[in-house]
C-alpha angles and dihedrals in degrees: 000000000000091000092056092046090052091053091049089051089051090054093048094051101043118104106184139056095241093064088046091056092048092049098050098037097047110021103037097070088052090048090051092053092049093050092048092052096047095042094222126158106230144191128213130202121202095162116150092356126142093240120153127213093254089054092051088049089057091049094049093044089054092049091050095042094055097034090234112189102235116194099184141356129200112204095160124147095008096127091245119169136196090279090059094055086088088069092056093044092048089056091053098036116140086231087075105084099200117028103054094052090065099035115116111152136046127178115192097156123143097027133113102257119144134190089280091074097043098079091054091047092049092052095050094046089058086069092058102085095190099042112139114158135045126177116190098156119149094025119118097233093143128181098331092046087055091052089052092050088052089056090050091053091049096049107034111081098198105040106127106164133036125178118191103161117159092002098136091248114169129205093274093052093048094045090052089056094046091046091054090052089052097044102039113093111231092002104194098206112122103166127040127174122182104161124173101003124174102266133165125237116311094249090066097050102077092113090051092049090049093053091046091052091049091053090050090050096043129101093240115129091244104135105161119053127171119185103161117165098020097130088241095157119167094314091058091048089053091054090050094045092052091050097053119105134166093253099053120120106222112114099167124044125173119190102159124153094024101126090244116173127217089261093052093048092048091051092055098040092045090056091049091051096041094054094034090236109194095230103151096189128029118177118201101161121160097356097152089257122150115264094243089064089069090057095043116115089218094098093050099050120113103354120067093185089064094055092059097050106027113110111202102139118143093229 
């Protein structure tokens, strides 16, 4: 596959739209032929590239024409909008007999998609039987986009990872996602990241904290949870501390940028240490804690495994 790797390297190094045009117009048909002959399952990364919609059309047409088994596609930071979602959905259409059956990962972060495109995306991903990972961070999908992602979690049997950072999700959208995790039998989701949503003042978030705590305490296979920038504060830490138990599944928890005080942090860490919770990585960066907390031996007492993995640096 050296020929394909060389083309990918050419894509990664190019810095202007002319070289992009030359690449896709000339090299891609050759790349398609090579993939078809060698029978490889491939990934392609267009992230941060100056690729126009006509050029993406050429790429997708070539994939479809040659039935290339795509494993993953990265279309991040391409300035795509709702109107361009048709390109993505055409690539994954069930009418294509080869590509969707292998497809497992899609990165659409850093574009301009809204909730209007999410229903179409959800429907087409249901035709990808091995799909596992979706990154929609930095897209303004909002409340209704969150509701749609909840439906995707509930209905897709292989979805393992969902990233919705900076997606303008409000409390209703987030609760719908957390509720689906709680209510879906054998929910397959193992990693969920909803950093920096659009939430109201902390005093109004008790229902959100309660749902978050229930997810932490549940028997779902969710093992990696990132809720940075949720305004959790000490109240949110209390909800989480009360939910922890020795038989929970979460091994990685990130609660950075949550204005957590020393007291709130001690409440949570004390519960982890008291119940010997097997959290391998706890992130508490920039929580508005006093500097002396970072030098306190409190976090290192009793469990050596925690000292190796715990991330509580002020930077």
